[in-house]
TORLUM-98019 format. One record per residue (C-alpha): x, y, z. Coordinates in steps of 0.001 Angstrom, whole numbers, plus 500000, padded with zeros to 6 digits. Example, Ala and Ser with C-alpha at 12.3 -4.5 7.8 and 13.67 -1.06 7.14 Angstrom:
# TORLUM-98019
+--------+--------+--------+
|      X |      Y |      Z |
+--------+--------+--------+
| 512300 | 495500 | 507800 |
| 513670 | 498940 | 507140 |
+--------+--------+--------+
This chain:
# TORLUM-98019
+--------+--------+--------+
|      X |      Y |      Z |
+--------+--------+--------+
| 500000 | 500000 | 500000 |
| 502843 | 502406 | 500827 |
| 504543 | 501553 | 497542 |
| 501321 | 502324 | 495733 |
| 500974 | 505673 | 497482 |
| 504627 | 506509 | 496798 |
| 504248 | 505644 | 493150 |
| 501117 | 507780 | 492950 |
| 502872 | 510672 | 494680 |
| 505849 | 510435 | 492347 |
| 503538 | 510361 | 489351 |
| 501702 | 513440 | 490602 |
| 505012 | 515220 | 491186 |
| 506162 | 514331 | 487700 |
| 502903 | 515629 | 486262 |
| 503208 | 518832 | 488277 |
| 506790 | 519269 | 487103 |
| 505787 | 518753 | 483479 |
| 503186 | 521496 | 483723 |
| 505611 | 523812 | 485550 |
| 507965 | 524147 | 482582 |
| 509932 | 527355 | 482243 |
| 507931 | 530112 | 480527 |
| 508892 | 531193 | 477024 |
| 511564 | 533921 | 477201 |
| 510677 | 537371 | 475919 |
| 513792 | 537506 | 473750 |
| 515977 | 534905 | 472045 |
| 519436 | 535368 | 470566 |
| 520838 | 532776 | 468155 |
| 523824 | 532575 | 465845 |
| 525057 | 530499 | 462936 |
| 528351 | 529836 | 461173 |
| 529431 | 527688 | 458272 |
| 532033 | 526849 | 455652 |
| 530915 | 526190 | 452075 |
| 532652 | 525160 | 448851 |
| 530893 | 528004 | 446971 |
| 528502 | 530870 | 447687 |
| 525559 | 530813 | 445285 |
| 523091 | 533719 | 445356 |
| 519988 | 532970 | 443323 |
| 521983 | 530462 | 441339 |
| 525106 | 532526 | 440594 |
| 528450 | 532155 | 442342 |
| 529488 | 535213 | 444345 |
| 532964 | 533827 | 445061 |
| 534189 | 532856 | 441574 |
| 533281 | 529220 | 442333 |
| 535561 | 529281 | 445395 |
| 534886 | 528580 | 449111 |
| 533025 | 530927 | 451437 |
| 532968 | 531449 | 455192 |
| 529568 | 532624 | 456383 |
| 527874 | 533490 | 459639 |
| 525350 | 535678 | 461364 |
| 522969 | 536138 | 464254 |
| 519259 | 536643 | 464928 |
| 517540 | 538553 | 467717 |
| 513828 | 537782 | 468124 |
| 510972 | 538778 | 470409 |
| 508228 | 536309 | 471293 |
| 505678 | 538667 | 469701 |
| 507140 | 537769 | 466295 |
| 509402 | 540752 | 465608 |
| 513024 | 540013 | 464721 |
| 516322 | 541582 | 463619 |
| 519353 | 539877 | 462138 |
| 522664 | 540061 | 460347 |
| 524371 | 537627 | 457961 |
| 527844 | 537885 | 456398 |
| 529953 | 536203 | 453724 |
| 533123 | 536766 | 451769 |
| 532621 | 537545 | 448060 |
| 535014 | 537758 | 445109 |
| 536710 | 541142 | 444748 |
| 536800 | 540580 | 440971 |
| 532986 | 540562 | 440937 |
| 532548 | 543218 | 443639 |
| 535150 | 545807 | 442683 |
| 536833 | 547409 | 445668 |
| 535514 | 544998 | 448279 |
| 535326 | 541348 | 449262 |
| 532600 | 541297 | 451915 |
| 528808 | 541097 | 451916 |
| 526911 | 542136 | 455048 |
| 523142 | 541641 | 455135 |
| 520901 | 543400 | 457652 |
| 517244 | 542475 | 457983 |
| 514208 | 542838 | 460174 |
| 510607 | 541772 | 460080 |
| 507620 | 540174 | 461702 |
| 506531 | 536520 | 461760 |
| 503116 | 535212 | 462700 |
| 500864 | 532203 | 462215 |
| 497258 | 531811 | 461197 |
| 495756 | 528326 | 461388 |
| 498064 | 526076 | 459325 |
| 499934 | 528935 | 457640 |
| 503102 | 530759 | 458701 |
| 503725 | 534315 | 457475 |
| 506870 | 536438 | 457353 |
| 507164 | 540076 | 456193 |
| 510221 | 542305 | 456356 |
| 513060 | 544155 | 454699 |
| 516610 | 543166 | 453737 |
| 519577 | 545451 | 453028 |
| 522613 | 544037 | 451190 |
| 525716 | 546040 | 452125 |
| 529040 | 545667 | 450269 |
| 531614 | 547858 | 452062 |
| 534034 | 549453 | 449593 |
| 532430 | 547928 | 446488 |
| 531453 | 550181 | 443578 |
| 530069 | 549805 | 440045 |
| 531094 | 552639 | 437722 |
| 531596 | 554806 | 440790 |
| 528169 | 554038 | 442261 |
| 527209 | 551835 | 445188 |
| 526010 | 548311 | 444526 |
| 524166 | 548053 | 447836 |
| 520650 | 546699 | 447452 |
| 517414 | 546908 | 449463 |
| 514405 | 544593 | 449180 |
| 511043 | 544206 | 450869 |
| 509757 | 540653 | 451179 |
| 506756 | 538610 | 452149 |
| 506519 | 534847 | 452584 |
| 503890 | 532256 | 453391 |
| 504598 | 528716 | 454532 |
| 502357 | 525678 | 454634 |
| 503691 | 522332 | 455790 |
| 507058 | 521725 | 454079 |
| 506452 | 524407 | 451416 |
| 507332 | 528123 | 451412 |
| 506562 | 530777 | 448799 |
| 508449 | 534077 | 449066 |
| 508237 | 537314 | 447077 |
| 511071 | 539878 | 447202 |
| 510693 | 543332 | 445638 |
| 513704 | 545502 | 444793 |
| 513348 | 549030 | 446133 |
| 516720 | 550129 | 444734 |
| 518573 | 549602 | 441470 |
| 519492 | 545942 | 441067 |
| 522992 | 545838 | 442586 |
| 524003 | 549067 | 440855 |
| 522417 | 548501 | 437422 |
| 520996 | 551910 | 436311 |
| 517218 | 552410 | 436268 |
| 516498 | 548855 | 437405 |
| 514271 | 549508 | 440417 |
| 511145 | 547403 | 440968 |
| 512804 | 544145 | 439981 |
| 511395 | 541135 | 441821 |
| 512200 | 537566 | 442767 |
| 509826 | 534642 | 443362 |
| 511126 | 531772 | 445464 |
| 509328 | 528446 | 445913 |
| 511030 | 526073 | 448324 |
| 510367 | 522835 | 450162 |
| 512125 | 521061 | 453037 |
| 511418 | 517509 | 454197 |
| 512426 | 515623 | 457339 |
| 513457 | 512119 | 456257 |
| 514135 | 510866 | 459781 |
| 517329 | 509770 | 461539 |
| 518838 | 513240 | 461051 |
| 518415 | 513252 | 457287 |
| 516669 | 516008 | 455353 |
| 515935 | 516898 | 451738 |
| 515224 | 520260 | 450175 |
| 514401 | 521758 | 446791 |
| 514044 | 525252 | 445382 |
| 513101 | 527038 | 442168 |
| 513427 | 530807 | 441789 |
| 512374 | 533317 | 439134 |
| 514252 | 536634 | 438872 |
| 512542 | 539392 | 436864 |
| 514818 | 542278 | 435935 |
| 514170 | 545720 | 434467 |
| 516164 | 547853 | 432024 |
| 518550 | 546486 | 429410 |
| 521486 | 547711 | 431503 |
| 521378 | 544386 | 433335 |
| 521854 | 542549 | 430035 |
| 519077 | 540141 | 430982 |
| 515298 | 540306 | 431281 |
| 514740 | 537298 | 433504 |
| 516126 | 533917 | 434475 |
| 515275 | 530846 | 436568 |
| 517490 | 529110 | 439111 |
| 517153 | 525633 | 440578 |
| 518532 | 523819 | 443613 |
| 518091 | 520372 | 445158 |
| 519930 | 519066 | 448177 |
| 520255 | 516709 | 451114 |
| 521377 | 517372 | 454695 |
| 522559 | 515274 | 457618 |
| 522539 | 516339 | 461274 |
| 525816 | 515286 | 462908 |
| 525346 | 516059 | 466603 |
| 524261 | 519612 | 465876 |
| 526532 | 520146 | 462885 |
| 524663 | 520184 | 459578 |
| 526437 | 518624 | 456610 |
| 524783 | 519530 | 453320 |
| 525205 | 518862 | 449609 |
| 523273 | 520848 | 446995 |
| 523105 | 520776 | 443204 |
| 522597 | 524234 | 441695 |
| 522083 | 525646 | 438195 |
| 520415 | 528490 | 436278 |
| 518692 | 529012 | 432943 |
| 521246 | 531733 | 432017 |
| 524567 | 530240 | 432999 |
| 526802 | 532812 | 431285 |
| 525170 | 536012 | 432587 |
| 527955 | 536357 | 435166 |
| 531506 | 535332 | 434208 |
| 534227 | 534499 | 436740 |
| 537738 | 535963 | 436638 |
| 538874 | 532805 | 434832 |
| 536185 | 532989 | 432158 |
| 533882 | 530376 | 433664 |
| 530098 | 530664 | 433807 |
| 529133 | 531630 | 437367 |
| 525631 | 530221 | 436902 |
| 526680 | 526849 | 435559 |
| 525569 | 523527 | 437017 |
| 527561 | 522697 | 440125 |
| 527620 | 521091 | 443545 |
| 527957 | 522992 | 446822 |
| 529192 | 521185 | 449929 |
| 528775 | 522839 | 453309 |
| 529158 | 522324 | 457039 |
| 527288 | 524660 | 459385 |
| 526129 | 524968 | 462969 |
| 523508 | 527026 | 464800 |
| 524158 | 528103 | 468382 |
+--------+--------+--------+
């Protein structure tokens, strides 16, 4: 009888403990860092098909508001006068029934980089909706497209999917459509594609992606190679 009472008491204590979990913090601060064999932005290499070190942080409030920064090296041959990209963003995330929404703004900053004497910094507003493993995102260019004259109001559509395969394995896929304005860009539009797999190794994420574009030769590397050509990107990253 005493054993029964003790077992019951322990069960009640366990139940009480389960319901007395720590409350959600008002603010969260997270970071990320990784090493990749190439840095592809919307299908095109930003590092002349060479490795990239990347990292950033995110600061979020439980209401849904967030701020963040992300950084990567870039090729000085492509970004004249500089070799660094610094992204600053902020927005608001919320859910409604089975849908997740995200709206915000993103500023691409390239310290020291110029195009014909003008800045190549870029600013976009974005909105995204997610449902299950799928996410659709729209980004609208509020500035000239990375320094191309009279190219404001360009836009990018991004459809992505991510699947949990179990045992630490994941799969992802993406297709993007970039619409450009003004012949100064040398291109009206293009499509980029990506498919990949990931493996969680005790908190480290090992990933392999296959990437290509419909306009492989729009950007040329310093060695005359097509920056948008079909290629594989291997990466190792960690969130903390």
